[in-house]
C-alpha positions in Angstrom: -31.6 13.6 -16.9 -30.2 17.0 -18.0 -31.4 18.7 -21.1 -28.1 17.9 -22.9 -28.5 14.2 -22.2 -31.9 14.4 -23.6 -30.9 16.1 -26.8 -28.0 13.7 -27.3 -30.5 10.8 -26.7 -32.9 12.2 -29.1 -30.2 12.7 -31.8 -29.1 9.0 -31.5 -32.8 7.8 -31.8 -33.2 10.1 -34.7 -29.9 9.3 -36.7 -30.3 6.8 -39.6 -28.9 3.2 -38.9 -25.6 2.5 -41.0 -26.9 0.1 -43.6 -24.5 -2.6 -45.1 -24.3 -2.7 -48.8 -26.0 -6.1 -50.1 -24.6 -8.3 -52.8 -28.1 -8.7 -54.1 -28.2 -5.1 -55.0 -25.2 -5.6 -57.0 -26.6 -8.6 -58.5 -29.7 -6.9 -59.7 -27.9 -3.8 -61.0 -25.5 -6.2 -63.2 -28.7 -8.2 -64.4 -30.4 -4.9 -65.3 -27.2 -3.8 -67.3 -27.1 -7.2 -69.0 -30.7 -7.0 -70.1 -30.3 -3.6 -71.2 -27.4 -4.4 -73.4 -29.2 -7.3 -74.9 -32.2 -5.3 -75.6 -30.2 -2.5 -77.3 -28.4 -5.1 -79.4 -31.8 -6.4 -80.6 -32.9 -2.9 -81.4 -29.9 -2.5 -83.5 -30.1 -5.8 -85.4 -33.8 -5.5 -85.9 -34.0 -1.9 -86.2 -35.6 0.3 -88.8 -34.5 -1.5 -92.0 -35.9 -5.0 -90.7 -38.5 -6.4 -92.9 -40.4 -9.9 -92.8 
């Protein structure tokens, strides 16, 4: 095995595998956005002027 072949093999082994985007990540991000919108609306509604 030549040095060039060894270097090429090492580069292939060290390169990161291509990851496929997951629908679960998108769903989690959408859920987090919805939760933050609800919390922000609650803060505005029950904000500084709220009294019991």
